[in-house]
C-alpha positions as CSV (number, residue, x, y, z in Angstrom):
1,X,-130.1,92.2,63.9
2,X,-128.2,95.4,63.1
3,X,-128.1,94.5,59.4
4,X,-131.9,93.9,59.3
5,X,-132.6,97.1,61.2
6,X,-130.4,99.2,58.9
7,X,-132.1,97.7,55.8
8,X,-135.5,98.4,57.2
9,X,-134.5,102.0,58.0
10,X,-133.2,102.5,54.5
11,X,-136.4,101.1,53.0
12,X,-138.7,103.1,55.3
13,X,-136.7,106.3,54.4
14,X,-137.2,105.6,50.6
15,X,-140.9,105.0,51.1
16,X,-141.2,108.2,53.2
17,X,-139.5,110.2,50.5
18,X,-141.8,108.8,47.8
19,X,-144.9,109.6,49.8
20,X,-143.8,113.1,50.5
21,X,-143.4,113.7,46.7
22,X,-146.9,112.5,46.1
23,X,-148.5,115.0,48.6
24,X,-148.2,118.6,47.5
25,X,-148.1,121.3,50.1
26,X,-151.0,123.8,50.6
27,X,-148.4,126.5,51.3
28,X,-148.4,129.2,48.6
29,X,-145.4,129.7,46.5
30,X,-142.9,132.3,47.8
31,X,-143.0,135.7,46.1
32,X,-140.0,137.9,46.7
33,X,-140.4,141.5,48.0
34,X,-139.4,143.0,44.7
35,X,-141.9,140.8,42.8
36,X,-144.7,141.8,45.1
37,X,-143.7,145.5,44.6
38,X,-143.8,145.0,40.8
39,X,-147.2,143.3,41.0
40,X,-148.6,146.1,43.1
41,X,-147.3,148.7,40.7
42,X,-148.8,146.9,37.7
43,X,-152.1,146.6,39.5
44,X,-152.1,150.3,40.3
45,X,-151.4,151.1,36.6
46,X,-154.3,148.9,35.5
47,X,-156.6,150.7,37.9
48,X,-155.4,154.1,36.6
49,X,-156.1,153.0,33.0
50,X,-159.5,151.7,33.9
51,X,-160.3,154.9,35.8
52,X,-159.2,157.0,32.8
53,X,-161.3,154.9,30.5
54,X,-164.4,155.3,32.7
55,X,-163.8,159.1,32.9
56,X,-163.6,159.4,29.1
57,X,-166.7,157.2,28.7
58,X,-168.7,159.5,31.0
59,X,-167.5,162.6,29.1
60,X,-168.4,161.1,25.7
61,X,-171.8,160.0,27.1
62,X,-172.5,163.5,28.3
63,X,-171.8,165.3,25.1
64,X,-174.5,163.6,22.9
65,X,-177.1,164.3,25.5
66,X,-176.1,168.0,25.6
67,X,-176.3,168.2,21.8
68,X,-179.8,166.8,21.9
69,X,-180.9,169.4,24.4
70,X,-179.6,172.2,22.2
């Protein structure tokens, strides 16, 4: 009986491992604190660049209208 039980335990363990590999976790991948800081810094830089571009667009849009009024 012990031999059968041990064999069954081993086989069940193998099946359990195979099933666990098939099902992926819904848990998001871990991102270290330094990586999160880098990502935030890059996002802030992108926002600054976009804000600067929008500011220059409004300035260039304003100058032709002022020229037409003169």
